[in-house]
All heavy atoms as an XYZ file, in Angstrom:
919
protein
N       4.505      1.353    -17.241
C       5.009      0.397    -16.313
C       5.008      0.885    -14.880
O       5.359      2.058    -14.653
C       6.492     -0.080    -16.671
C       7.058     -0.912    -15.660
S       8.843     -1.118    -15.744
C       8.942     -2.348    -17.077
N       4.452      0.154    -14.018
C       4.448      0.556    -12.606
C       5.896      0.496    -12.033
O       6.815     -0.106    -12.544
C       3.615     -0.428    -11.822
O       4.052     -1.692    -11.919
N       6.043      1.334    -10.936
C       7.379      1.305    -10.282
C       7.232      1.836     -8.840
O       6.247      2.501     -8.413
C       8.261      2.296    -11.137
C       7.769      3.720    -11.159
C       8.563      4.565    -12.029
C       8.069      6.026    -12.245
N       8.369      6.623    -13.448
N       8.244      1.452     -8.089
C       8.406      1.997     -6.750
C       9.404      3.120     -6.898
O      10.473      3.083     -7.556
C       9.121      0.907     -5.841
C       8.165     -0.115     -5.423
C       8.151     -1.370     -6.040
C       7.393      0.049     -4.364
C       7.374     -2.441     -5.542
C       6.564     -0.901     -3.862
C       6.449     -2.178     -4.605
N       9.126      4.219     -6.229
C       9.918      5.477     -6.284
C      10.300      5.694     -4.809
O       9.524      5.994     -3.900
C       9.190      6.599     -6.914
C      10.055      7.876     -6.852
C       8.722      6.432     -8.288
N      11.651      5.650     -4.638
C      12.194      5.997     -3.351
C      12.542      7.480     -3.263
O      13.235      7.938     -4.301
C      13.532      5.200     -3.145
C      13.211      3.693     -2.958
C      14.228      5.652     -1.845
C      14.425      2.754     -2.802
N      12.149      8.250     -2.290
C      12.430      9.617     -2.183
C      12.737     10.000     -0.817
O      12.304      9.457      0.182
C      11.149     10.313     -2.609
C       9.964     10.023     -1.786
C       8.686     10.773     -2.339
N       7.480     10.200     -1.751
C       6.973     10.841     -0.547
N       7.538     11.818     -0.177
N       5.893     10.390     -0.124
N      13.691     10.967     -0.681
C      14.099     11.475      0.601
C      13.030     12.344      1.208
O      12.315     13.086      0.387
C      15.436     12.328      0.310
C      15.234     12.700     -1.105
C      14.380     11.624     -1.771
N      12.793     12.335      2.479
C      11.971     13.328      3.174
C      12.722     13.795      4.351
O      13.747     13.332      4.732
C      10.621     12.614      3.690
C       9.840     12.116      2.472
C      10.967     11.343      4.513
N      12.289     14.967      5.027
C      13.121     15.529      6.027
C      13.577     14.589      7.070
O      14.633     14.689      7.682
C      12.156     16.607      6.615
C      11.334     17.012      5.447
C      11.115     15.711      4.650
N      12.831     13.656      7.466
C      13.149     12.678      8.613
C      13.683     11.272      8.111
O      13.776     10.447      8.938
C      12.053     12.559      9.524
O      10.912     11.972      8.850
N      13.951     11.175      6.854
C      14.322      9.862      6.386
C      14.099      9.626      4.867
O      14.380     10.421      4.021
N      13.563      8.407      4.623
C      13.293      7.910      3.218
C      11.911      7.295      3.252
O      11.525      6.598      4.098
C      14.386      6.852      2.883
C      14.148      6.503      1.405
C      15.801      7.444      2.991
N      11.271      7.493      2.100
C       9.898      6.798      1.907
C       9.939      6.181      0.501
O      10.699      6.641     -0.357
C       8.756      7.851      1.973
C       8.496      8.383      3.382
C       7.310      9.349      3.273
C       6.181      8.658      3.754
N       5.001      9.360      4.198
N       8.931      5.280      0.311
C       8.675      4.920     -1.014
C       7.211      5.080     -1.498
O       6.319      5.004     -0.613
C       9.054      3.467     -1.328
C       8.220      2.380     -0.666
C       6.999      2.077     -1.153
C       8.648      1.838      0.448
C       6.200      1.094     -0.483
C       7.867      0.804      1.087
C       6.579      0.529      0.529
N       7.013      5.261     -2.726
C       5.697      5.342     -3.309
C       5.631      4.336     -4.323
O       6.545      4.094     -5.039
C       5.367      6.697     -3.927
C       5.375      7.918     -2.935
O       4.835      7.595     -1.810
O       5.897      8.961     -3.327
N       4.491      3.610     -4.515
C       4.291      2.726     -5.551
C       3.280      3.504     -6.597
O       2.222      3.938     -6.207
C       3.557      1.416     -5.057
C       3.165      0.478     -6.144
C       4.434      0.004     -7.007
C       2.479     -0.794     -5.634
N       3.780      3.584     -7.749
C       3.057      4.276     -8.969
C       2.607      3.152     -9.815
O       3.312      2.281    -10.220
C       3.961      5.324     -9.624
C       4.487      6.390     -8.817
N       3.785      7.606     -8.872
C       5.369      6.537     -7.767
C       4.392      8.470     -7.906
N       5.274      7.847     -7.376
N       1.352      3.385    -10.372
C       0.739      2.620    -11.381
C       1.395      2.902    -12.725
O       2.139      3.895    -12.844
C      -0.715      2.660    -11.355
O      -1.047      4.073    -11.806
N       1.019      2.044    -13.760
C       1.546      2.390    -15.158
C       1.200      3.742    -15.640
O       1.946      4.250    -16.412
C       1.105      1.284    -16.000
N       0.069      4.342    -15.176
C      -0.281      5.650    -15.703
C       0.351      6.758    -14.889
O       0.044      7.849    -14.989
C      -1.830      5.775    -15.669
C      -2.490      5.738    -14.348
O      -1.803      5.695    -13.192
N      -3.837      5.644    -14.252
N       1.143      6.378    -13.917
C       1.907      7.401    -13.062
C       1.206      7.827    -11.867
O       1.840      8.564    -11.101
N      -0.076      7.357    -11.566
C      -0.589      7.697    -10.290
C      -0.112      6.923     -9.040
O       0.299      5.787     -9.156
C      -2.102      7.355    -10.490
C      -2.874      8.134    -11.492
C      -3.936      8.922    -10.904
O      -4.601      8.472    -10.084
N      -4.242     10.224    -11.472
N       0.054      7.646     -8.011
C       0.518      6.988     -6.837
C      -0.585      6.233     -6.125
O      -1.706      6.737     -6.069
C       0.996      8.077     -5.779
C       1.581      7.460     -4.534
C       2.077      8.439     -3.564
N       0.975      9.094     -3.175
C       1.018     10.407     -2.762
N       2.151     11.118     -2.802
N      -0.021     11.017     -2.252
N      -0.381      4.850     -5.889
C      -1.465      4.085     -5.401
C      -1.083      3.717     -4.005
O      -2.041      3.241     -3.341
C      -1.655      2.908     -6.326
C      -0.389      2.009     -6.645
C      -2.452      3.308     -7.655
C      -0.629      0.809     -7.491
N       0.132      3.760     -3.552
C       0.403      3.466     -2.212
C       1.731      4.123     -1.760
O       2.583      4.377     -2.600
C       0.516      1.958     -2.029
N       1.738      4.347     -0.414
C       3.040      5.031      0.076
C       3.368      4.390      1.346
O       2.547      3.703      1.969
C       2.843      6.527      0.239
O       4.104      7.167      0.432
C       1.840      6.882      1.382
N       4.627      4.503      1.765
C       5.241      3.847      2.773
C       5.266      4.715      4.119
O       5.053      5.972      3.930
C       6.582      3.289      2.626
O       7.556      4.420      2.566
N       5.599      4.262      5.213
C       5.939      4.933      6.412
C       7.334      5.613      6.009
O       7.946      5.265      5.102
C       6.083      4.072      7.549
C       7.201      3.045      7.522
C       7.408      2.272      8.678
O       7.732      2.797      9.753
O       7.346      0.967      8.584
N       7.826      6.494      7.008
C       9.154      6.996      6.896
C      10.219      6.078      7.409
O      10.025      5.622      8.600
C       9.294      8.316      7.450
O       8.292      9.252      6.934
C      10.611      8.935      7.416
N      11.310      5.651      6.717
C      12.297      4.865      7.194
C      13.490      5.746      7.403
O      13.653      6.697      6.802
C      12.645      3.776      6.057
C      11.496      2.906      5.843
C      10.682      3.019      4.772
C      11.338      1.640      6.628
C       9.605      2.133      4.526
C      10.302      0.778      6.310
C       9.483      0.912      5.370
O       8.480      0.182      5.110
N      14.313      5.272      8.269
C      15.549      6.085      8.674
C      16.626      5.828      7.613
O      17.463      6.784      7.389
C      16.137      5.689     10.014
C      15.190      6.245     11.089
C      15.806      6.308     12.393
N      16.090      4.969     13.048
C      16.653      4.724     14.145
N      16.906      5.689     14.914
N      16.878      3.457     14.541
N      16.662      4.685      6.893
C      17.740      4.407      5.993
C      17.127      3.879      4.634
O      16.034      3.341      4.634
C      18.690      3.328      6.626
O      18.010      2.144      6.617
C      19.342      3.827      7.816
N      17.935      3.963      3.594
C      17.519      3.420      2.303
C      17.408      1.998      2.450
O      16.539      1.265      1.858
C      18.532      3.930      1.199
C      18.247      3.277     -0.153
C      19.258      3.644     -1.118
C      19.092      2.783     -2.364
N      20.221      3.103     -3.302
N      18.335      1.250      3.140
C      18.297     -0.108      3.257
C      16.944     -0.595      3.869
O      16.378     -1.576      3.478
C      19.485     -0.734      4.161
N      16.505      0.083      4.981
C      15.282     -0.175      5.592
C      14.174      0.040      4.668
O      13.057     -0.745      4.603
C      14.983      0.547      6.854
N      14.176      1.056      3.877
C      13.074      1.357      2.757
C      13.050      0.221      1.829
O      11.938     -0.245      1.472
C      13.401      2.645      2.144
S      12.186      3.277      1.091
N      14.120     -0.342      1.323
C      14.198     -1.378      0.471
C      13.605     -2.700      1.020
O      13.017     -3.485      0.392
C      15.604     -1.683     -0.131
C      16.274     -0.624     -1.007
C      17.686     -0.782     -1.284
C      15.445     -0.529     -2.388
N      13.854     -2.932      2.316
C      13.200     -3.941      3.031
C      11.662     -3.886      3.085
O      10.889     -4.789      2.860
C      13.648     -4.186      4.507
C      15.110     -4.735      4.508
C      15.519     -4.920      5.941
C      16.911     -5.453      5.936
N      17.413     -5.679      7.388
N      11.177     -2.550      3.175
C       9.679     -2.365      3.072
C       9.210     -2.693      1.656
O       8.075     -3.231      1.583
N       9.889     -2.296      0.714
C       9.512     -2.672     -0.579
C       9.447     -4.156     -0.846
O       8.452     -4.754     -1.453
C      10.453     -2.039     -1.733
C      10.290     -0.496     -1.725
C      10.177     -2.623     -3.247
C      11.250      0.329     -2.626
N      10.414     -4.898     -0.353
C      10.436     -6.330     -0.464
C       9.202     -6.957      0.336
O       8.639     -7.888     -0.188
C      11.855     -6.846      0.087
N       8.875     -6.282      1.395
C       7.684     -6.795      2.166
C       6.442     -6.518      1.315
O       5.511     -7.505      1.271
C       7.629     -6.052      3.480
O       6.475     -6.483      4.141
N       6.344     -5.362      0.696
C       5.099     -5.191     -0.152
C       5.040     -6.286     -1.383
O       4.049     -6.783     -1.653
C       5.055     -3.822     -0.754
C       4.004     -3.597     -1.798
C       4.933     -2.707      0.358
N       6.245     -6.494     -1.842
C       6.290     -7.434     -3.107
C       5.864     -8.946     -2.526
O       5.234     -9.568     -3.290
C       7.678     -7.468     -3.633
C       8.015     -6.310     -4.486
C       9.422     -6.428     -5.014
N       9.702     -5.394     -5.999
C      10.847     -4.949     -6.364
N      11.914     -5.478     -5.702
N      10.895     -4.093     -7.217
N       6.358     -9.149     -1.418
C       6.010    -10.524     -0.857
C       4.540    -10.656     -0.399
O       3.900    -11.662     -0.688
C       6.909    -10.811      0.379
C       6.656    -12.101      0.969
C       7.595    -12.323      2.218
C       7.238    -13.580      3.045
N       7.980    -13.622      4.154
N       4.042     -9.659      0.288
C       2.713     -9.744      0.831
C       1.507     -9.346      0.049
O       0.390     -9.993      0.165
C       2.711     -8.961      2.198
C       3.523     -9.455      3.216
O       3.274    -10.577      3.770
N       4.714     -8.941      3.421
N       1.629     -8.462     -0.894
C       0.523     -7.951     -1.715
C      -0.262     -8.914     -2.421
O      -1.451     -9.006     -2.438
C       0.941     -6.783     -2.538
N       0.479     -9.775     -3.186
C      -0.232    -10.688     -4.068
C      -1.147    -11.723     -3.407
O      -2.185    -12.086     -3.864
C       0.910    -11.493     -4.905
C       2.083    -10.558     -4.873
C       1.912     -9.853     -3.432
N      -0.759    -12.032     -2.156
C      -1.568    -13.131     -1.449
C      -2.428    -12.484     -0.365
O      -3.089    -13.364      0.368
C      -0.656    -14.245     -0.960
O       0.257    -13.667      0.053
N      -2.315    -11.236     -0.140
C      -3.060    -10.690      0.974
C      -4.615    -10.726      0.910
O      -5.082    -10.629     -0.199
C      -2.669     -9.159      1.164
N      -5.161    -11.056      2.102
C      -6.666    -11.155      2.077
C      -7.171     -9.671      2.051
O      -6.525     -8.735      2.078
N      -8.577     -9.580      2.084
C      -9.236     -8.420      2.117
C     -10.073     -8.258      3.234
O     -11.077     -9.013      3.426
C      -9.951     -8.212      0.807
C     -10.655     -6.858      0.573
C      -9.589     -5.692      0.379
C     -11.558     -6.756     -0.663
N      -9.888     -7.303      4.173
C     -10.745     -6.973      5.377
C     -11.424     -5.717      5.054
O     -10.854     -4.736      5.128
C      -9.830     -7.036      6.553
C     -10.569     -6.814      7.805
C      -9.605     -6.870      9.033
O      -9.189     -7.970      9.423
O      -9.336     -5.697      9.514
N     -12.705     -5.884      4.737
C     -13.540     -4.672      4.385
C     -14.247     -4.169      5.596
O     -15.325     -4.535      6.029
C     -14.554     -5.145      3.356
C     -15.362     -3.960      2.805
O     -15.197     -2.770      3.285
O     -16.168     -4.136      1.736
N     -13.694     -3.094      6.143
C     -14.162     -2.472      7.350
C     -15.305     -1.427      7.055
O     -15.713     -0.666      8.002
C     -13.055     -1.871      8.138
C     -12.078     -2.837      8.713
C     -10.957     -2.241      9.397
N     -10.103     -3.299     10.099
C      -9.280     -3.074     11.168
N      -9.300     -1.910     11.755
N      -8.610     -4.042     11.703
N     -15.644     -1.431      5.845
C     -16.748     -0.407      5.464
C     -18.053     -0.946      5.506
O     -19.113     -0.263      5.372
C     -16.580      0.059      4.027
O     -16.762     -0.997      3.063
C     -15.166      0.617      3.739
N     -18.166     -2.261      5.950
C     -19.467     -2.817      5.918
C     -19.852     -3.219      7.500
O     -18.844     -3.450      8.236
C     -19.600     -4.210      5.179
C     -19.445     -3.899      3.715
C     -18.516     -5.252      5.607
N     -21.125     -3.239      7.899
C     -21.358     -3.578      9.173
C     -20.967     -5.034      9.500
O     -21.068     -5.873      8.594
C     -22.873     -3.453      9.273
C     -23.375     -2.656      8.050
C     -22.167     -2.801      7.094
N     -20.542     -5.293     10.705
C     -20.244     -6.689     10.974
C     -19.123     -7.348     10.112
O     -19.169     -8.523      9.785
C     -21.426     -7.613     11.036
C     -22.554     -7.149     11.977
O     -22.202     -6.687     13.083
O     -23.784     -7.259     11.678
N     -18.157     -6.511      9.866
C     -17.049     -6.951      9.035
C     -16.201     -8.029      9.772
O     -16.252     -8.128     10.922
C     -16.077     -5.850      8.611
C     -15.403     -5.126      9.795
C     -16.117     -3.912     10.391
C     -14.368     -5.381     10.526
N     -15.346     -3.481     11.428
C     -14.290     -4.302     11.630
C     -13.407     -6.316     10.456
C     -13.149     -4.212     12.490
C     -12.301     -6.337     11.308
C     -12.236     -5.219     12.363
N     -15.729     -8.929      8.928
C     -15.021    -10.162      9.477
C     -13.570     -9.986      9.423
O     -12.942     -9.479      8.445
C     -15.402    -11.363      8.699
N     -12.856    -10.180     10.567
C     -11.374    -10.118     10.600
C     -10.819    -11.007      9.617
O     -11.304    -12.113      9.325
C     -11.101    -10.473     12.014
C     -12.229    -10.455     12.776
C     -13.487    -10.638     11.843
N      -9.678    -10.562      9.073
C      -8.975    -11.335      8.105
C      -7.565    -11.570      8.699
O      -6.958    -10.658      9.220
C      -8.926    -10.688      6.836
S      -8.224    -11.528      5.452
N      -6.928    -12.708      8.448
C      -5.546    -12.945      8.952
C      -4.494    -12.123      8.087
O      -4.769    -11.801      6.975
C      -5.165    -14.410      8.760
N      -3.291    -11.912      8.613
C      -2.302    -11.199      7.936
C      -1.599    -12.195      7.133
O      -1.611    -13.386      7.357
C      -1.285    -10.596      8.933
C      -1.972     -9.418      9.683
O      -2.669     -8.719      9.156
N      -1.448     -9.390     10.939
N      -1.049    -11.794      5.855
C      -1.172    -10.416      5.378
C      -2.469    -10.004      4.872
O      -3.190    -10.970      4.466
C      -0.107    -10.419      4.250
C      -0.089    -11.907      3.776
C      -0.324    -12.706      4.951
N      -2.815     -8.726      4.927
C      -4.199     -8.329      4.519
C      -4.199     -6.867      4.090
O      -3.313     -6.049      4.584
C      -5.146     -8.509      5.665
C      -4.954     -7.625      6.841
C      -6.065     -7.727      7.899
N      -5.814     -6.775      9.045
C      -5.585     -7.129     10.162
N      -5.371     -8.403     10.464
N      -5.457     -6.265     11.149
N      -5.202     -6.594      3.264
C      -5.529     -5.203      2.990
C      -6.671     -4.837      3.829
O      -7.643     -5.574      3.854
C      -5.922     -5.189      1.457
C      -4.797     -5.066      0.540
C      -4.444     -6.270     -0.150
C      -4.089     -3.990      0.263
C      -3.372     -6.343     -1.048
C      -3.085     -4.054     -0.655
C      -2.700     -5.161     -1.341
N      -6.552     -3.773      4.425
C      -7.710     -3.305      5.338
C      -8.271     -2.189      4.565
O      -7.639     -1.146      4.326
C      -7.250     -2.748      6.691
C      -6.663     -3.800      7.681
C      -6.138     -3.179      9.023
O      -6.047     -2.020      9.125
O      -5.900     -4.070      9.924
N      -9.577     -2.261      4.255
C     -10.369     -1.134      3.556
C     -11.014     -0.399      4.730
O     -11.748     -1.116      5.529
C     -11.461     -1.824      2.684
C     -10.972     -1.724      1.218
C      -9.807     -2.675      0.947
C     -12.135     -2.100      0.389
N     -11.043      0.981      4.654
C     -11.932      1.638      5.724
C     -12.235      2.984      5.201
O     -11.739      3.430      4.158
C     -11.047      1.722      6.984
C      -9.817      2.545      6.880
C      -9.728      3.947      7.205
C      -8.640      1.994      6.307
C      -8.531      4.720      7.018
C      -7.445      2.760      6.249
C      -7.432      4.033      6.509
O      -6.266      4.793      6.451
N     -13.242      3.659      5.878
C     -13.620      4.970      5.469
C     -13.159      6.021      6.457
O     -13.181      5.675      7.778
C     -15.133      5.001      5.489
C     -15.682      6.293      5.009
C     -17.188      6.231      4.694
O     -17.853      5.196      5.006
O     -17.788      7.333      4.390
N     -12.340      7.021      6.043
C     -11.768      7.889      7.010
C     -12.729      8.929      7.411
O     -13.861      8.987      7.090
C     -10.509      8.526      6.326
C     -10.820      9.493      5.229
O     -11.895      9.841      4.988
O      -9.882      9.817      4.384
N     -12.366      9.875      8.294
C     -13.141     10.762      8.955
C     -13.817     11.817      7.905
O     -14.848     12.336      8.089
C     -12.435     11.569      9.981
C     -12.096     10.785     11.174
C     -11.337     11.609     12.224
C     -10.874     10.605     13.384
N     -10.081     11.414     14.294
N     -12.996     11.979      6.788
C     -13.593     12.973      5.745
C     -14.561     12.249      4.811
O     -15.020     12.750      3.785
C     -12.351     13.455      4.942
N     -14.814     10.886      4.977
C     -15.750     10.146      4.156
C     -15.077      9.490      2.962
O     -15.790      9.075      2.019
N     -13.790      9.547      2.835
C     -13.053      8.900      1.716
C     -12.599      7.430      2.084
O     -12.548      7.170      3.361
C     -11.802      9.703      1.374
C     -12.062     11.052      0.798
C     -10.867     11.723      0.304
O      -9.903     11.787      1.108
O     -10.945     12.334     -0.782
N     -12.500      6.666      1.066
C     -12.142      5.250      1.278
C     -10.599      5.071      1.055
O      -9.968      5.747      0.177
C     -12.847      4.417      0.328
C     -14.270      4.406      0.431
C     -15.129      5.321     -0.233
C     -14.957      3.644      1.400
C     -16.454      5.414      0.000
C     -16.268      3.620      1.578
C     -17.068      4.477      0.814
O     -18.468      4.565      1.165
N      -9.987      4.321      1.954
C      -8.592      4.130      1.931
C      -8.268      2.616      2.244
O      -9.120      1.895      2.778
C      -7.859      4.892      3.119
C      -8.007      6.416      2.909
C      -7.453      7.222      4.083
N      -7.502      8.611      3.824
C      -6.646      9.307      3.314
N      -5.538      8.810      2.957
N      -6.831     10.578      3.164
N      -6.911      2.256      1.939
C      -6.610      0.915      2.347
C      -5.221      0.936      2.910
O      -4.437      1.936      2.671
C      -6.640     -0.022      1.090
C      -5.640      0.212      0.019
C      -4.279     -0.194      0.102
C      -6.017      0.886     -1.139
C      -3.367      0.085     -0.849
C      -5.120      1.191     -2.200
C      -3.756      0.729     -2.092
N      -4.904      0.036      3.735
C      -3.500     -0.175      4.163
C      -3.217     -1.679      3.999
O      -4.023     -2.484      4.160
C      -3.222      0.254      5.546
C      -4.232      0.157      6.477
C      -3.969      0.703      7.895
N      -5.158      0.339      8.722
C      -5.976      1.308      9.216
N      -5.647      2.536      9.130
N      -6.969      0.880      9.912
N      -1.972     -1.877      3.639
C      -1.410     -3.243      3.459
C      -0.759     -3.593      4.813
O       0.299     -2.944      5.133
C      -0.460     -3.358      2.209
C       0.147     -4.766      2.050
C      -0.867     -5.906      1.985
C       1.168     -4.665      0.915
N      -1.184     -4.715      5.370
C      -0.435     -5.166      6.632
C       0.302     -6.401      6.244
O      -0.148     -7.274      5.584
C      -1.348     -5.434      7.774
C      -2.081     -4.214      8.125
C      -2.149     -4.093      9.662
C      -2.698     -2.758     10.110
N      -2.808     -2.718     11.440
N       1.594     -6.476      6.693
C       2.469     -7.691      6.367
C       2.009     -8.835      7.332
O       1.219     -8.694      8.187
C       3.851     -7.293      6.664
N       2.696     -9.966      7.093
C       2.348    -11.065      7.887
C       2.631    -10.877      9.405
O       1.937    -11.491     10.163
C       3.259    -12.286      7.401
N       3.530    -10.026      9.680
C       3.731     -9.581     11.189
C       2.805     -8.605     11.680
O       2.908     -8.204     12.827
C       5.148     -9.253     11.372
C       5.502     -7.854     10.598
O       4.627     -7.295     10.064
N       6.864     -7.515     10.649
N       1.870     -8.106     10.962
C       0.924     -7.237     11.374
C       1.213     -5.724     11.148
O       0.455     -4.756     11.493
N       2.371     -5.530     10.726
C       2.958     -4.105     10.589
C       2.403     -3.426      9.236
O       2.436     -4.157      8.231
C       4.388     -4.111     10.537
C       5.051     -2.682     10.516
C       6.539     -2.665     10.846
C       7.004     -1.295     10.653
N       8.517     -1.203     10.718
N       1.979     -2.288      9.200
C       1.522     -1.629      8.037
C       2.790     -1.253      7.142
O       3.634     -0.617      7.561
C       0.736     -0.335      8.359
O      -0.425     -0.627      9.070
C       0.293      0.455      7.079
N       2.774     -1.711      5.925
C       3.851     -1.544      5.028
C       3.544     -0.552      3.918
O       4.487      0.027      3.246
C       4.453     -2.799      4.526
C       5.183     -3.694      5.555
C       3.487     -3.716      3.816
N       2.244     -0.290      3.588
C       1.864      0.613      2.630
C       0.495      1.076      2.864
O      -0.259      0.346      3.467
C       1.932      0.004      1.191
N       0.118      2.358      2.483
C      -1.162      2.879      2.682
C      -1.597      3.680      1.382
O      -0.676      4.273      0.698
C      -1.254      3.726      3.920
N      -2.871      3.837      1.228
C      -3.278      4.576      0.026
C      -3.662      5.996      0.353
O      -3.665      6.363      1.520
C      -4.534      3.954     -0.541
O      -5.674      4.122      0.233
N      -3.879      6.801     -0.674
C      -4.519      8.148     -0.469
C      -5.990      7.854     -0.342
O      -6.449      6.795     -0.505
C      -4.189      9.026     -1.710
C      -4.974      8.784     -2.987
C      -4.374      7.693     -3.886
O      -3.428      7.146     -3.661
N      -5.153      7.467     -4.932
N      -6.774      8.997     -0.220
C      -8.222      8.693     -0.091
C      -8.875      8.657     -1.488
O      -8.369      9.266     -2.507
N      -9.785      7.779     -1.641
C     -10.674      7.607     -2.800
C     -12.031      8.016     -2.576
O     -12.571      7.850     -1.500
C     -10.631      6.148     -3.204
C      -9.294      5.587     -3.708
C      -8.462      4.956     -2.796
C      -8.909      5.701     -5.021
C      -7.301      4.486     -3.226
C      -7.649      5.208     -5.395
C      -6.818      4.556     -4.554
O      -5.676      4.010     -4.964
N     -12.708      8.571     -3.693
C     -14.106      9.081     -3.464
C     -15.050      7.911     -3.425
O     -16.089      8.121     -2.860
C     -14.384     10.038     -4.693
N     -14.662      6.812     -4.000
C     -15.618      5.749     -4.039
C     -14.912      4.431     -3.509
O     -13.712      4.236     -3.656
C     -16.282      5.503     -5.352
O     -15.264      4.930     -6.279
N     -15.704      3.507     -3.012
C     -15.267      2.130     -2.580
C     -14.718      1.479     -3.805
O     -13.671      0.787     -3.752
C     -16.298      1.450     -1.862
C     -15.958     -0.002     -1.500
C     -14.823      0.108     -0.329
C     -17.103     -0.614     -0.750
N     -15.373      1.514     -4.938
C     -14.958      0.901     -6.110
C     -13.534      1.321     -6.537
O     -12.724      0.512     -6.897
C     -15.989      1.081     -7.285
C     -15.565      0.340     -8.598
C     -16.510      0.667     -9.735
O     -17.480      1.338     -9.493
O     -16.234      0.208    -10.839
N     -13.252      2.537     -6.545
C     -12.011      3.187     -6.811
C     -10.965      2.641     -5.892
O      -9.734      2.395     -6.319
C     -11.947      4.670     -6.873
N     -11.349      2.574     -4.633
C     -10.297      2.065     -3.626
C      -9.946      0.561     -3.841
O      -8.836      0.170     -3.836
C     -10.910      2.172     -2.287
S      -9.839      1.876     -0.805
N     -10.975     -0.212     -4.171
C     -10.727     -1.660     -4.571
C      -9.908     -1.751     -5.792
O      -9.046     -2.675     -5.767
C     -12.146     -2.285     -4.739
C     -12.915     -2.592     -3.421
C     -14.343     -3.013     -3.782
C     -12.269     -3.568     -2.585
N     -10.091     -0.832     -6.724
C      -9.192     -0.841     -7.901
C      -7.809     -0.600     -7.458
O      -6.869     -1.242     -8.082
C      -9.632      0.189     -9.001
C     -10.928     -0.246     -9.666
O     -11.355     -1.446     -9.723
N     -11.610      0.709    -10.279
N      -7.588      0.299     -6.551
C      -6.210      0.671     -5.959
C      -5.602     -0.734     -5.457
O      -4.430     -0.899     -5.593
N      -6.430     -1.425     -4.625
C      -5.934     -2.677     -3.974
C      -5.501     -3.570     -5.106
O      -4.323     -4.195     -5.027
C      -6.942     -3.310     -3.080
C      -6.599     -4.794     -2.695
C      -7.293     -2.502     -1.947
N      -6.424     -3.846     -6.167
C      -6.049     -4.700     -7.199
C      -4.774     -4.387     -7.963
O      -3.959     -5.004     -8.365
C      -7.173     -4.885     -8.177
C      -8.275     -5.671     -7.641
C      -7.786     -7.101     -7.109
O      -7.179     -7.719     -7.711
O      -8.177     -7.372     -5.874
N      -4.644     -3.055     -8.128
C      -3.260     -2.448     -8.786
C      -2.160     -2.851     -7.999
O      -1.137     -3.218     -8.520
C      -3.406     -0.947     -8.927
O      -4.420     -0.565     -9.884
N      -2.177     -2.696     -6.654
C      -1.038     -3.057     -5.876
C      -0.745     -4.569     -5.934
O       0.377     -4.917     -6.170
C      -1.328     -2.679     -4.412
C      -0.135     -3.129     -3.399
C      -1.383     -1.074     -4.196
N      -1.786     -5.365     -5.791
C      -1.620     -6.813     -5.988
C      -0.999     -7.113     -7.243
O      -0.154     -8.061     -7.440
C      -3.071     -7.514     -5.834
C      -3.550     -7.696     -4.485
C      -4.846     -8.517     -4.562
N      -5.303     -8.736     -3.153
C      -6.459     -8.765     -2.741
N      -7.467     -8.634     -3.638
N      -6.771     -9.146     -1.522
N      -1.434     -6.464     -8.313
C      -1.005     -6.916     -9.674
C       0.428     -6.386    -10.041
O       1.066     -7.033    -10.863
C      -2.018     -6.529    -10.770
C      -3.287     -7.254    -10.667
O      -3.301     -8.401    -10.278
N      -4.445     -6.579    -10.950
N       0.901     -5.295     -9.555
C       2.108     -4.627    -10.001
C       3.180     -4.693     -9.001
O       4.405     -4.526     -9.471
C       1.738     -3.375    -10.540
S       1.363     -2.021     -9.365
N       2.882     -4.973     -7.779
C       3.989     -4.810     -6.821
C       5.185     -5.816     -6.961
O       6.297     -5.446     -6.850
C       3.471     -4.969     -5.339
N       4.792     -7.006     -7.349
C       5.757     -8.007     -7.392
C       6.870     -7.809     -8.541
O       8.054     -8.104     -8.276
C       5.140     -9.362     -7.768
N       6.557     -7.128     -9.581
C       7.489     -6.859    -10.618
C       7.831     -5.428    -10.966
O       8.682     -5.225    -11.812
C       7.042     -7.641    -11.873
S       5.491     -6.932    -12.500
N       7.314     -4.558    -10.086
C       7.719     -3.110    -10.333
C       9.143     -2.858     -9.982
O       9.605     -3.219     -8.821
C       6.792     -2.186     -9.375
N       9.854     -2.203    -10.851
C      11.283     -1.802    -10.562
C      11.343     -0.693     -9.552
O      10.299      0.001     -9.313
C      11.786     -1.346    -11.922
C      10.556     -0.905    -12.725
C       9.415     -1.713    -12.282
N      12.556     -0.484     -9.027
C      12.693      0.610     -8.066
C      13.553      1.737     -8.743
O      14.486      1.469     -9.383
C      13.579      0.033     -6.905
C      13.812      1.206     -5.853
C      12.863     -1.108     -6.116
N      13.056      2.908     -8.420
C      13.662      4.112     -8.999
C      13.986      5.018     -7.802
O      13.074      5.140     -6.945
C      12.790      4.815    -10.073
C      13.378      6.087    -10.551
C      12.438      6.854    -11.563
C      13.006      8.033    -12.018
N      12.171      8.806    -12.890
N      15.069      5.779     -7.797
C      15.348      6.713     -6.833
C      15.226      8.110     -7.341
O      15.627      8.356     -8.457
C      16.777      6.544     -6.268
C      16.887      5.360     -5.347
C      18.382      5.303     -4.768
O      18.703      6.195     -3.901
O      19.076      4.359     -5.118
N      14.735      9.162     -6.598
C      14.635     10.422     -6.921
C      15.427     11.378     -5.950
O      15.721     10.845     -4.952
C      13.245     10.993     -7.095
C      12.491     10.350     -8.226
C      12.483     10.868     -5.810
């Protein structure tokens, strides 16, 4: 079962979204409070299922309205995505993927599991 895991970090609190196999598929920014972190999770739950896909890995990519997943290639040549909420703020981001296909699978995992993933604290 997928789950959101809330964890403390030196400057506050973050969440990770883990897939059913335990792999981390998205992580949040650092929040100052647990309450703010829970609002971030609520934003992912609300925005991920209906978010469009803006593929910045292709020439002449077309902008997409928020909420959206932005796909891009980082400086190391890995593929990543970030989920932007309706207000344009990034609420979750991925790790690097070796292939575009793997990155797209990560986006689909977030879309499919975010709405019903329980929250666990560590």
